[in-house]
C-alpha positions in Angstrom: -217.8 -140.5 -48.2 -219.0 -143.7 -46.7 -222.0 -144.1 -44.5 -221.0 -143.6 -40.7 -222.8 -146.6 -39.4 -221.7 -149.1 -42.1 -218.3 -150.0 -41.1 -219.1 -150.6 -37.5 -221.9 -152.5 -38.5 -219.8 -154.8 -40.8 -217.3 -155.1 -38.2 -220.0 -156.4 -35.8 -221.0 -159.2 -37.6 -220.0 -162.8 -36.3 -218.1 -164.0 -39.5 -216.9 -162.1 -42.7 -219.6 -162.2 -44.9 -218.6 -163.6 -48.6 -220.4 -160.7 -50.8 -221.3 -157.1 -49.5 -224.0 -155.7 -51.6 -224.3 -151.9 -51.5 -226.1 -149.0 -53.7 -223.8 -146.3 -55.3 -224.2 -144.3 -52.0 -221.5 -146.5 -50.4 -219.0 -146.6 -53.2 -216.5 -144.4 -51.4 -212.8 -145.5 -51.7 -212.6 -146.0 -48.1 -215.3 -148.1 -47.6 -214.7 -150.1 -50.7 -211.2 -150.6 -49.0 -212.5 -151.7 -45.7 -214.7 -154.4 -47.4 -211.8 -155.7 -49.4 -209.5 -155.6 -46.3 -212.1 -157.7 -44.2 -212.0 -160.4 -46.8 -215.4 -159.9 -48.6 -216.1 -159.4 -52.1 -217.9 -156.1 -53.5 -221.3 -156.1 -55.3 -221.6 -152.3 -55.6 -222.5 -150.4 -58.7 -219.4 -148.7 -60.3 -218.9 -144.9 -60.4 -218.9 -143.3 -63.9 -215.2 -142.6 -63.6 -214.4 -146.3 -62.3 -213.5 -149.5 -64.3 -216.2 -152.3 -64.1 -216.3 -154.3 -61.0 -216.1 -158.1 -61.3 -219.3 -159.2 -60.0 -221.6 -162.2 -60.9 -224.8 -160.9 -62.6 -227.1 -162.8 -60.5 -225.9 -160.9 -57.2 -225.9 -157.5 -58.7 -229.4 -157.8 -60.3 -230.8 -159.4 -57.3 -229.8 -156.8 -54.9 -233.1 -155.0 -55.5 -234.6 -157.7 -53.1 -232.6 -156.5 -50.4 -233.3 -152.8 -51.2 -237.2 -153.7 -51.4 -236.8 -155.7 -47.8 -235.1 -152.7 -46.2 -237.8 -150.1 -47.7 -240.4 -152.3 -46.1 -238.8 -152.4 -42.6 -238.6 -148.5 -42.8 -242.2 -148.4 -43.1 
């Protein structure tokens, strides 16, 4: 199940993002489908039972920068 506030947050953006990065907690089928339907590309880690997702390595490898930013903001 996707996070309850993720979809409304994405829908409130002024423009469609090119990429949506998320961690494994956001990998529900419903959330992935929503991101795809809005026209953005997904940069989520795949679940163990899924086929690899086409994502440039530099995007996936640098998502930890975003995760560290959120951790600092939460403090």
